C-alpha positions as CSV (number, residue, x, y, z in Angstrom):
1,M,95.2,130.0,141.1
2,E,92.0,132.1,139.5
3,K,92.8,135.1,137.6
4,L,89.7,137.1,136.2
5,L,90.2,138.4,132.5
6,Y,86.6,139.6,131.6
7,A,83.4,140.6,133.9
8,A,80.0,140.8,132.2
9,E,77.0,142.1,133.3
10,L,73.5,142.2,131.4
11,V,71.8,145.2,132.6
12,Q,67.9,146.6,132.1
13,E,67.5,150.2,131.8
14,D,64.4,151.8,130.8
15,G,63.0,149.2,129.0
16,A,66.2,148.3,127.1
17,Y,68.8,145.7,127.8
18,K,72.4,146.2,127.3
19,L,75.3,143.8,127.8
20,V,78.5,145.5,129.8
21,V,81.8,143.5,129.4
22,Q,84.9,144.6,131.4
23,D,88.2,143.3,130.0
24,V,90.0,143.5,133.3
25,V,93.3,143.0,131.9
26,R,93.4,145.9,129.3
27,D,91.1,147.9,131.8
28,T,88.7,149.0,128.9
29,V,84.5,148.4,128.8
30,Q,82.3,147.8,126.0
31,V,78.7,148.3,126.1
32,T,76.5,146.5,123.3
33,P,72.5,146.8,123.2
34,V,70.9,143.8,123.2
35,P,67.2,142.5,122.0
36,K,64.8,141.2,124.2
37,S,64.6,138.4,122.4
38,A,68.2,137.6,123.2
39,V,67.8,138.5,126.9
40,D,65.0,135.6,126.8
41,R,66.8,133.1,125.4
42,L,70.0,133.6,127.1
43,P,69.2,130.8,129.7
44,T,68.7,128.4,127.1
45,F,71.8,129.5,125.4
46,L,74.2,129.3,128.8
47,S,73.0,125.5,129.1
48,V,73.6,124.2,125.6
49,L,77.4,126.2,126.0
50,S,77.9,124.8,129.2
51,S,76.7,121.1,128.2
52,K,79.1,121.4,125.1
53,L,82.2,122.7,127.1
54,D,82.0,120.8,130.2
55,P,80.0,117.9,130.7
56,A,80.2,118.2,134.6
57,P,77.6,120.1,136.5
58,A,78.2,124.3,136.1
59,R,79.7,125.8,139.0
60,G,78.2,129.2,139.6
61,R,80.2,132.1,140.4
62,R,78.2,134.2,142.9
């Protein structure tokens, strides 16, 4: 059985990016500004992370 622990969203507002992370267990939210350069590298970072942690094909949650 899956249990959601954290939920994250990358939001663009007025040309700025922010990462919104909700801790579902503790019912808290943290918001952190993210530079565009990090946003541009995010797909590459996720791909590398996925390949190191789980060599099986990634399963997306949608």
